[in-house]
C-alpha positions as CSV (number, residue, x, y, z in Angstrom):
1,X,-7.9,-5.2,-1.9
2,X,-5.2,-7.5,-1.1
3,X,-3.8,-7.4,2.5
4,X,-0.1,-7.0,3.8
5,X,-0.4,-10.8,4.8
6,X,-1.7,-11.8,1.2
7,X,0.8,-9.5,-0.6
8,X,3.8,-11.2,2.4
9,X,2.6,-14.7,1.4
10,X,3.4,-13.7,-2.6
11,X,7.2,-14.1,-1.9
12,X,9.5,-12.1,-3.7
13,X,9.1,-8.4,-4.5
14,X,5.8,-8.2,-2.7
15,X,7.4,-9.8,0.3
16,X,10.6,-7.4,0.4
17,X,7.8,-4.6,0.0
18,X,5.8,-5.7,3.3
19,X,8.9,-6.5,5.2
20,X,10.3,-2.8,4.5
21,X,6.9,-1.3,4.6
22,X,6.0,-2.8,8.4
23,X,9.5,-3.3,9.7
24,X,11.1,0.3,8.3
25,X,8.5,3.2,9.1
26,X,6.2,1.0,11.3
27,X,8.7,0.0,13.5
28,X,7.2,-4.1,13.0
29,X,3.8,-3.0,14.3
30,X,1.7,-4.6,11.8
31,X,-1.5,-3.0,13.1
32,X,-0.3,0.4,12.3
33,X,0.9,-0.6,8.7
34,X,-2.4,-2.5,8.0
35,X,-4.3,0.5,8.9
36,X,-1.9,2.8,6.6
37,X,-1.6,0.3,3.8
38,X,-5.6,0.3,3.6
39,X,-6.0,4.0,4.0
40,X,-3.6,4.6,1.2
41,X,-5.5,2.4,-1.2
42,X,-8.7,3.9,-0.2
43,X,-7.3,7.3,-0.7
44,X,-5.8,6.7,-4.1
45,X,-9.0,4.9,-5.0
46,X,-11.2,8.0,-4.3
47,X,-8.9,10.2,-5.6
48,X,-7.3,9.1,-8.4
49,X,-9.1,10.7,-11.6
50,X,-7.9,8.1,-14.0
51,X,-9.4,5.4,-12.0
52,X,-12.8,7.0,-12.8
53,X,-13.2,5.2,-16.3
54,X,-12.1,1.9,-15.4
55,X,-14.6,-0.8,-14.1
56,X,-14.9,-1.4,-10.3
57,X,-12.2,-4.7,-10.5
58,X,-9.9,-2.5,-12.9
59,X,-9.7,0.7,-10.8
60,X,-9.2,-1.3,-7.5
61,X,-6.1,-3.8,-9.1
62,X,-5.0,0.0,-10.1
63,X,-5.4,1.4,-7.1
64,X,-3.3,-1.2,-5.4
65,X,-0.3,-1.1,-7.6
66,X,-0.4,2.9,-7.5
67,X,-0.5,2.3,-3.6
68,X,2.3,0.0,-3.5
69,X,4.3,2.3,-6.2
70,X,4.0,5.2,-3.4
71,X,4.3,3.5,-0.4
72,X,7.2,1.3,-1.3
73,X,9.0,4.4,-2.6
74,X,8.4,6.2,0.8
75,X,9.5,2.9,2.9
76,X,12.6,2.7,1.5
77,X,13.6,6.4,3.2
78,X,11.5,5.3,6.5
79,X,8.4,7.4,5.8
80,X,4.6,6.5,5.2
81,X,2.0,8.9,3.7
82,X,-0.7,8.4,6.1
83,X,1.7,8.7,8.8
84,X,1.7,12.0,7.7
85,X,-1.6,13.1,8.2
């Protein structure tokens, strides 16, 4: 799984996502944001039925994409799925 630091280093949209995710809902607290990012990806990886038929690497990549889509949409309104647990 790509870390928030790796995504941030990619620049462009990835950097924009990380900055919104960290600075928005998580108030600049990288430790909370990193934990919640990992939990989001892991939850999707373990629960998304569409990933069951994929090879491990493909499923991990798809889980990250789905997690990023969810986290990005929620971050835009200053929310986080993992914060709500």
